[in-house]
C-alpha positions as semicolon CSV with decimal commas, in nm:
position;residue;x (nm);y (nm);z (nm)
1;M;7,095;3,858;-1,373
2;R;7,044;3,581;-1,625
3;R;6,771;3,436;-1,407
4;L;6,586;3,768;-1,406
5;V;6,613;3,788;-1,785
6;S;6,484;3,432;-1,826
7;R;6,195;3,504;-1,590
8;K;6,103;3,815;-1,787
9;K;6,107;3,615;-2,109
10;A;5,888;3,348;-1,954
11;L;5,639;3,609;-1,829
12;T;5,637;3,774;-2,171
13;L;5,567;3,440;-2,338
14;V;5,287;3,370;-2,092
15;K;5,135;3,715;-2,157
16;E;5,138;3,651;-2,532
17;L;4,940;3,329;-2,473
18;D;4,671;3,515;-2,277
19;A;4,332;3,427;-2,430
20;F;4,151;3,679;-2,208
21;P;4,306;4,019;-2,281
22;K;4,208;4,300;-2,045
23;V;4,057;4,615;-2,193
24;P;4,114;4,941;-2,004
25;E;3,802;5,088;-1,850
26;S;3,852;5,414;-2,041
27;Y;3,791;5,226;-2,369
28;V;3,476;5,052;-2,242
29;E;3,143;5,212;-2,331
30;T;2,830;5,114;-2,134
31;T;2,480;5,148;-2,276
32;A;2,128;5,118;-2,141
33;S;2,046;4,837;-2,384
34;G;2,353;4,644;-2,278
35;G;2,259;4,683;-1,912
36;T;1,906;4,560;-1,983
37;V;2,033;4,254;-2,166
38;S;2,282;4,185;-1,886
39;L;2,005;4,205;-1,626
40;I;1,791;3,959;-1,823
41;A;2,088;3,725;-1,868
42;F;2,179;3,726;-1,497
43;T;1,817;3,660;-1,400
44;A;1,796;3,364;-1,641
45;M;2,127;3,227;-1,511
46;A;2,011;3,244;-1,150
47;L;1,673;3,082;-1,229
48;L;1,817;2,796;-1,433
49;A;2,095;2,737;-1,179
50;F;1,833;2,717;-0,903
51;L;1,627;2,463;-1,100
52;E;1,940;2,265;-1,185
53;F;2,018;2,235;-0,815
54;F;1,682;2,064;-0,759
55;V;1,759;1,828;-1,048
56;Y;2,091;1,750;-0,881
57;R;1,918;1,669;-0,551
58;D;1,662;1,441;-0,716
59;T;1,717;1,067;-0,764
60;W;1,578;0,811;-1,005
61;M;1,534;0,435;-1,014
62;Q;1,736;0,227;-1,257
63;Y;1,601;-0,117;-1,351
64;E;1,828;-0,401;-1,457
65;Y;1,741;-0,762;-1,539
66;E;1,946;-1,074;-1,484
67;V;1,893;-1,447;-1,436
68;D;1,801;-1,551;-1,083
69;K;2,058;-1,810;-0,976
70;D;1,928;-1,862;-0,622
71;F;1,722;-2,181;-0,616
72;S;1,820;-2,323;-0,277
73;S;1,670;-2,059;-0,050
74;K;1,317;-2,063;0,087
75;L;1,034;-1,836;-0,023
76;R;0,838;-1,659;0,249
77;I;0,463;-1,607;0,196
78;N;0,300;-1,338;0,412
79;I;-0,076;-1,387;0,444
80;D;-0,361;-1,192;0,603
81;I;-0,699;-1,303;0,465
82;T;-1,046;-1,288;0,620
83;V;-1,301;-1,547;0,502
84;A;-1,673;-1,523;0,577
85;M;-1,685;-1,868;0,740
86;R;-1,615;-1,993;1,088
87;C;-1,262;-2,108;1,162
88;Q;-1,362;-2,468;1,235
89;F;-1,503;-2,503;0,883
90;V;-1,204;-2,387;0,677
91;G;-0,842;-2,492;0,634
92;A;-0,541;-2,340;0,456
93;D;-0,224;-2,506;0,332
94;V;0,029;-2,507;0,044
95;L;0,098;-2,781;-0,207
96;D;0,401;-2,723;-0,429
97;L;0,477;-2,857;-0,776
98;A;0,644;-3,169;-0,635
99;E;0,318;-3,260;-0,455
100;T;0,485;-3,176;-0,124
101;M;0,251;-3,049;0,143
102;V;0,403;-2,760;0,336
103;A;0,332;-2,740;0,708
104;S;0,101;-2,451;0,792
105;D;0,222;-2,407;1,150
106;G;0,296;-2,041;1,088
107;L;-0,070;-1,959;1,015
108;H;-0,306;-1,842;1,287
109;Y;-0,686;-1,873;1,279
110;E;-0,865;-1,589;1,455
111;P;-1,246;-1,558;1,483
112;V;-1,341;-1,203;1,373
113;S;-1,631;-1,015;1,218
114;M;-1,629;-0,964;0,843
115;T;-1,707;-0,593;0,860
116;L;-1,457;-0,347;1,006
117;S;-1,539;-0,050;1,224
118;G;-1,211;0,138;1,189
119;T;-1,242;0,444;0,963
120;C;-0,865;0,471;0,924
121;Y;-0,841;0,111;0,808
122;S;-1,115;0,146;0,547
123;S;-0,982;0,478;0,415
124;L;-0,633;0,334;0,371
125;T;-0,780;0,032;0,194
126;R;-0,958;0,260;-0,052
127;T;-0,634;0,452;-0,105
128;L;-0,447;0,129;-0,181
129;L;-0,712;0,026;-0,434
130;M;-0,691;0,365;-0,602
131;I;-0,310;0,343;-0,624
132;Q;-0,335;-0,007;-0,773
133;D;-0,575;0,117;-1,040
134;R;-0,337;0,397;-1,131
135;L;-0,042;0,157;-1,138
136;R;-0,216;-0,053;-1,401
137;E;-0,238;0,255;-1,625
138;E;0,085;0,438;-1,542
139;H;0,374;0,207;-1,458
140;S;0,611;0,502;-1,404
141;L;0,416;0,578;-1,086
142;Q;0,609;0,295;-0,918
143;D;0,926;0,508;-0,931
144;V;0,751;0,785;-0,739
145;I;0,625;0,535;-0,481
146;F;0,972;0,386;-0,436
147;K;1,133;0,726;-0,383
148;T;0,867;0,874;-0,155
149;V;0,763;0,574;0,053
150;L;1,114;0,442;0,112
151;K;1,194;0,777;0,274
152;G;0,863;0,800;0,460
153;S;0,604;0,579;0,622
154;P;0,552;0,211;0,528
155;T;0,265;0,092;0,312
156;A;0,148;-0,172;0,561
157;L;-0,209;-0,157;0,682
158;P;-0,275;-0,040;1,040
159;P;-0,395;-0,284;1,310
160;R;-0,752;-0,405;1,269
161;E;-1,029;-0,260;1,480
162;D;-1,315;-0,507;1,523
163;S;-1,634;-0,403;1,691
164;P;-1,696;-0,608;2,011
165;S;-2,074;-0,592;1,958
166;Q;-2,057;-0,793;1,633
167;S;-2,047;-1,172;1,646
168;P;-1,726;-1,334;1,511
169;A;-1,884;-1,514;1,216
170;A;-1,572;-1,490;0,999
171;C;-1,220;-1,627;1,023
172;R;-0,900;-1,431;0,986
173;I;-0,610;-1,642;0,859
174;H;-0,281;-1,459;0,903
175;G;0,086;-1,540;0,945
176;H;0,364;-1,656;0,717
177;L;0,488;-1,976;0,552
178;Y;0,827;-2,084;0,416
179;V;0,807;-2,284;0,092
180;N;1,050;-2,408;-0,172
181;K;1,126;-2,176;-0,464
182;V;0,912;-2,377;-0,705
183;A;0,560;-2,330;-0,836
184;G;0,287;-2,410;-0,587
185;N;-0,074;-2,369;-0,486
186;F;-0,187;-2,194;-0,169
187;H;-0,554;-2,257;-0,108
188;I;-0,827;-2,207;0,148
189;T;-1,115;-2,452;0,124
190;V;-1,370;-2,636;0,333
191;G;-1,236;-2,862;0,609
192;K;-0,901;-2,899;0,777
193;A;-0,615;-3,041;0,573
194;I;-0,484;-3,389;0,652
195;P;-0,176;-3,561;0,502
196;H;-0,231;-3,822;0,235
197;P;0,011;-4,065;0,064
198;R;-0,075;-3,920;-0,277
199;G;-0,095;-3,558;-0,170
200;H;-0,341;-3,428;0,085
201;A;-0,713;-3,406;0,154
202;H;-0,960;-3,186;0,342
203;L;-1,225;-3,311;0,584
204;A;-1,525;-3,147;0,419
205;A;-1,782;-3,422;0,464
206;L;-1,907;-3,291;0,799
207;V;-1,968;-2,937;0,670
208;S;-2,306;-2,851;0,520
209;H;-2,315;-2,692;0,174
210;D;-2,545;-2,423;0,306
211;T;-2,264;-2,287;0,523
212;Y;-2,028;-2,244;0,225
213;N;-1,944;-1,876;0,186
214;F;-1,604;-1,791;0,048
215;S;-1,657;-1,417;0,038
216;H;-1,322;-1,284;0,147
217;R;-1,103;-0,982;0,191
218;I;-0,727;-0,992;0,127
219;D;-0,576;-0,745;0,370
220;H;-0,221;-0,842;0,279
221;L;-0,045;-1,090;0,053
222;S;0,323;-1,063;-0,026
223;F;0,623;-1,282;-0,096
224;G;0,960;-1,241;0,068
225;E;1,069;-0,970;0,308
226;E;0,812;-0,698;0,369
227;I;0,957;-0,371;0,243
228;P;0,787;-0,030;0,228
229;G;0,748;0,109;-0,119
230;I;0,617;-0,210;-0,283
231;I;0,245;-0,194;-0,353
232;N;0,109;-0,549;-0,354
233;P;-0,161;-0,594;-0,621
234;L;-0,398;-0,793;-0,399
235;D;-0,383;-0,578;-0,086
236;G;-0,731;-0,450;-0,006
237;T;-0,905;-0,682;-0,252
238;E;-1,257;-0,785;-0,149
239;K;-1,475;-1,048;-0,318
240;V;-1,840;-1,135;-0,248
241;C;-1,992;-1,475;-0,334
242;T;-2,302;-1,494;-0,550
243;D;-2,347;-1,867;-0,481
244;H;-2,256;-2,114;-0,206
245;N;-2,043;-2,326;-0,439
246;Q;-1,802;-2,073;-0,587
247;M;-1,433;-2,088;-0,672
248;F;-1,194;-1,791;-0,668
249;Q;-0,865;-1,836;-0,853
250;Y;-0,562;-1,609;-0,849
251;F;-0,279;-1,685;-1,095
252;I;0,031;-1,516;-0,957
253;T;0,369;-1,465;-1,124
254;I;0,643;-1,382;-0,870
255;V;0,942;-1,174;-0,981
256;P;1,247;-1,175;-0,748
257;T;1,352;-0,817;-0,678
258;K;1,673;-0,681;-0,532
259;L;1,640;-0,329;-0,389
260;N;1,946;-0,112;-0,343
261;T;1,864;0,244;-0,239
262;Y;2,013;0,508;-0,011
263;Q;1,763;0,408;0,259
264;I;1,746;0,029;0,234
265;S;1,912;-0,270;0,070
266;A;1,718;-0,596;0,068
267;D;1,598;-0,892;-0,137
268;T;1,223;-0,923;-0,183
269;N;0,966;-1,017;-0,447
270;Q;0,707;-0,841;-0,658
271;Y;0,421;-1,015;-0,834
272;S;0,154;-0,974;-1,094
273;V;-0,184;-1,146;-1,074
274;T;-0,471;-1,259;-1,296
275;E;-0,807;-1,320;-1,131
276;R;-1,086;-1,561;-1,218
277;E;-1,403;-1,667;-1,040
278;R;-1,676;-1,911;-1,133
279;V;-1,968;-2,101;-0,982
280;I;-1,922;-2,477;-0,933
281;N;-2,207;-2,658;-1,109
282;H;-2,138;-3,017;-1,213
283;A;-2,462;-3,034;-1,410
284;V;-2,340;-2,781;-1,666
285;G;-1,978;-2,905;-1,670
286;S;-1,827;-2,648;-1,430
287;H;-1,626;-2,883;-1,210
288;G;-1,397;-2,804;-0,921
289;V;-1,387;-2,743;-0,549
290;S;-1,528;-2,441;-0,372
291;G;-1,262;-2,222;-0,213
292;I;-0,987;-1,968;-0,269
293;F;-0,693;-2,090;-0,479
294;M;-0,373;-1,894;-0,534
295;K;-0,149;-2,063;-0,789
296;Y;0,192;-1,901;-0,798
297;D;0,490;-1,942;-1,026
298;I;0,837;-1,792;-0,991
299;S;1,002;-1,606;-1,276
300;S;1,356;-1,702;-1,375
301;L;1,452;-1,335;-1,418
302;M;1,543;-1,109;-1,130
303;V;1,491;-0,732;-1,127
304;K;1,757;-0,510;-0,971
305;V;1,622;-0,170;-0,864
306;T;1,901;0,077;-0,789
307;E;1,856;0,437;-0,680
308;Q;2,079;0,662;-0,890
309;H;2,202;1,014;-0,817
310;M;2,366;1,273;-1,040
311;P;2,742;1,297;-0,962
312;L;2,888;1,630;-0,853
313;W;3,113;1,670;-1,158
314;R;2,818;1,637;-1,394
315;F;2,625;1,899;-1,199
316;L;2,920;2,141;-1,224
317;V;2,955;2,076;-1,598
318;R;2,584;2,139;-1,656
319;L;2,603;2,453;-1,443
320;C;2,897;2,588;-1,643
321;G;2,712;2,506;-1,963
322;I;2,408;2,704;-1,846
323;I;2,610;3,012;-1,746
324;G;2,838;3,010;-2,051
325;G;2,557;2,936;-2,295
326;I;2,332;3,215;-2,170
327;F;2,622;3,463;-2,159
328;S;2,733;3,382;-2,514
329;T;2,382;3,370;-2,660
330;T;2,271;3,701;-2,508
331;G;2,596;3,865;-2,623
332;M;2,543;3,744;-2,980
333;I;2,179;3,855;-2,984
334;H;2,267;4,197;-2,843
335;G;2,547;4,245;-3,096
336;M;2,328;4,137;-3,389
337;V;2,041;4,366;-3,288
338;G;2,283;4,655;-3,242
339;F;2,437;4,590;-3,584
340;L;2,096;4,593;-3,755
341;V;1,998;4,915;-3,575
342;D;2,325;5,080;-3,681
343;V;2,279;4,974;-4,044
344;I;1,924;5,108;-4,062
345;C;2,016;5,435;-3,890
346;C;2,323;5,490;-4,114
347;R;2,121;5,442;-4,433
348;L;1,864;5,693;-4,318
349;Q;2,139;5,943;-4,242
350;L;2,307;5,897;-4,584
351;G;1,981;5,965;-4,764
352;V;1,924;5,627;-4,921
353;Y;1,557;5,643;-4,836
354;K;1,497;6,010;-4,936
355;P;1,177;6,096;-5,130
356;R;1,174;6,062;-5,509
357;E;1,089;6,434;-5,571
358;A;1,394;6,551;-5,385
359;S;1,618;6,319;-5,586
360;Q;1,469;6,443;-5,918
361;H;1,524;6,807;-5,813
362;I;1,890;6,733;-5,746
363;K;1,931;6,575;-6,091
364;S;1,770;6,876;-6,266
365;N;2,005;7,117;-6,091
366;T;2,315;6,917;-6,185
367;L;2,234;6,904;-6,561
368;P;2,306;7,278;-6,646
369;F;2,630;7,259;-6,454
370;L;2,742;6,957;-6,658
371;E;2,654;7,133;-6,990
372;N;2,857;7,444;-6,902
373;L;3,148;7,226;-6,803
374;M;3,142;7,051;-7,142
375;L;3,135;7,382;-7,336
376;I;3,436;7,516;-7,150
377;S;3,631;7,201;-7,224
378;L;3,548;7,218;-7,599
379;S;3,654;7,579;-7,627
C-alpha cells in the first residue's frame, strides 16, 4: 500500500514538471489562416531538410601546413617530352645542387613525329590547358577537381597515336628518374651527356647549328607518385622556336603534398612554375646554351590535404534547428498578424473611427439632457 502511495506521489510530481501540457481537442479552434501558415511551414521544413541532406553528403578539402622532415627519401621525376630533333642529336640528364650527375637509365628515347593525329589526345590537351588557365584565376577550383577526379577517371593523357605516314623527325623522351631531395637541374640539350670530373659535358661538337630546333611539347611532367586529381601546370605545354639558338627555362618550386581522402591516401608533390625563353646571341650579351632547362627547388613546407565530412550529430542538430526555428517563427508571425487584425477590427466595432458629423450629433443630443439634470438637482 505504501508503495502504491509513493508511486502515485512520484507520478504526480512528474506530471507537475511536464513542460508540454496537453490541451483537450474540444478547446482547440482551427482556422483557415492557421492551416495556410502550417502548410507553408511544413513545405519550407521539407525543402530545407532536403537541401541540408545534400550538404551532409558533400565533402570539402581541408589544407594544413607543416615542416617537411623527410630528407632521406628519393624524389621521382616523371617525364614525357617530345623535342623537334632527332634522338641521336639530343641528350637528357639531371645535375643536382651537389654537382652530382644522376643516371638517366630510366629515360627512353623514341623516334616520333612532332604532330599528333589523335583527335582525342589533342582535345584532352586543350581541356588541360583551359583548366590550367582557370586554376591561375580561381584557386578554389582545385577543391572541385580533387573531389570529382579522385572519385572518377584519372587526369593522365591517353596513349599517343602517331601517324605511320609521317617521318619520325622528332624525339620523345619519356620515363622516370629518382633523384635526391635537393635542388637540381633537369635539362635537354644538344649531344649525349658524358661524365666529367668537374660535373658533366655534352658531345655537341658533331652537331650542326642548323639542325638545332628545341621546339617541344610537354605531355607530362610530375614529381612523386602519379595521382589523379592533381593538375600539373606544364602538362600540354607546347613551345615553338623562333631561332635555332634558343633557350627555354622553367623555374619550378616543388611542394610536398600528403593526400588523405576517402578514396586514396598517398604522398606526392605539387609544383608551381615560372617560364622564360630567350635567343642565345653572344654578340649582344645573351649568353648560354641552347636547350630546355628545368631548374627545380623543393619547399621546406608540406601541405596536408584531408577530405572532411560533416558528422552525423551535427547534421541532426542542424536539422532540429531548421524544424524548430521555422515552427517557432511561423507561429510568432501568425500570432502577431492575428493580434493586429483583432485590434483593428475591435476599434472599428467600438466606433473609434466613426465620422466626425455623427460624433457632433451625439454631443448635441446629450447637452439638453445634462441641463435638465442640473435643474432637477438644484430644485
